[in-house]
N, C-alpha and C positions, 0 to 999 in steps of 0.2 A: 520467611520465618521457618525455622527448623520444625519438621513434623512432630518430633518428640516433645519439644517445648510446648507446642500448641496443644498436644494431647494432655500434658501435665497440667496446663492452665485450665483446660475444660474440666478435668477431674477435680482440681482444687476448688473451682467455682461450684461444681456440683455438690461437693462435700460441704462447702460453706452454706449453700442454700438449704441443704437437707438439715444441717444443724440448726439453722435459723428457724426453719419451719417447725422442727421438733420443739425448740424452745418456746415458740409462740403458742403452739398447741398445748404444751404442758402448763404454761403459766397463764395464758389468757383464757383458755376454754372454761376453766372452773369459775373464774370471776364473771365471765359473760353469762354463764348459766345461773349464777347467783342473782345477778341483776334482773334477768328476764323471768325468773321463776315466780309463780304466784305464791303469796304468803298464806293462802288458805289451806286448811287441813286436807291431807290426802291419805286415804286408806286404801290399800291394795292387798288383796289376798290371792294366793295361787296355790295350786296343788302340785306336789312334786312326785310324779310317778316314774321319772327317769332313773336310770341306774346312778348310784352315788359315785362321787369321786373321792379320792384320798386327799386329806387335808395336807397342804404343802408344809405347814408349820409342825406337823406331827414328827417329821423326820429331824427337825431342828431342835427338838427337846423343848418345845413350847410348854407353857403352863398347862396343867391338866384341866380338862373340861369341868365346868361348874354346873350343877343342876339348877337351871334357870330358864325361864321363857321370855325374859325381858333383857334387851341389850341396849345400853346407852352409848351414844356416840358423843365423846367429849375429848377435847384436846387432840383431835385427829387420831383417835384410837377407839376401838370397840371394847366395851367393858360389860361383862367379861369377854375376852377375845375368843374363848371356846366355851360353848354351852352344850349340855347333854339334856335331851328331852326324850319323852316316850313317843312312840308312833301316834299320830293323830294330833299332836300338840301344835298350836300356832305360836310362833315366835314373833315378838314385837320389837322393832328397832325404833328408838326415839333420838332425834338429833338435838343435842344440847350445845353444839358449836354455833358460832355466828356464821361460819362458812357452810356452803351447801355440800351435801354428800349424796351419793347414788350407789346402791348396792348392786353387784353383779354376781350371779351364780353360774359358773362355767358348766356345772353338771347338767343344767337344763336350759341355759341361756336366759333365764328370767332376770329381770331388772326391776328395781324399785323406781318409783318416780323420784324426781329431785327432791331431797329432803332439805328444806330451807332453814327451818328452826324447830323448836319443840312442839309446834302446832302440827308439824308433819310427822307422821309415823308410817311405818311399813310393816305389814303383817304377812307372814308366809306360813302356810300349813305344811307340815312334813308327814307324809303318809307311808313312807318306805324307810325301813332301817338302813343306816349307812352313815357315812361321814360326808358332809356337804361344806366345801370350802367356798368362801366368798371374799370379794374385795370391794373397796370403794372405787368405782370406775373413774371418778374425778381425781382421787388421790390413791393411785394403785399401791402405794407402800402400806396402806391400811388393809390388814388381813383379819379374817375371822373364820370360825368353823362352828357348824352345828352338827353334833353327833346325835343320831336318832337311834334309840334302842327299842327293841320289840317289847 
C-alpha cells in the first residue's frame, strides 16, 4: 500500500472518531446528567473575590443589564440575560426548564450544582465590583452576565 494513502486513511479515521466523540459528548452528556441528578433542592452560595472578567456579550451589543437579583432559566435562556446588582448582593438562579442546567463562571472557576427543576436553585454572592460572565456548561450557547456596581 502507498504510504501516502495509508497516512490519509489514518487522518480520515482520526477525524471521524473525533467528530463522533464530540457529538456524543455534546448530546449525551446533558441527558445522562439529567437522569442521574437528584431532584432534591440544592442551595449553594459562594463568595467571589477574584478579579472580574469582561462579559463576552457586551461587545456584541447585547441587551443592557437589568437591575435584578433573580434570574430564571427558561427555554434554554437566562432571563434576564444581564443583571446589575450592588456589591454584597446574592443573585439567585432558578431553573424552570425540564432539562438540567449547570452554571460556570470563568472568572473564578465556580460552578453551580446541576439544576434539575425549579426545586433546585443556585445562589452566588458578589463582593467585588466588575462584570462576571457565565454560561451553562451543559448548553454552552446559553450566556449571561452579572454586573456588580459599588
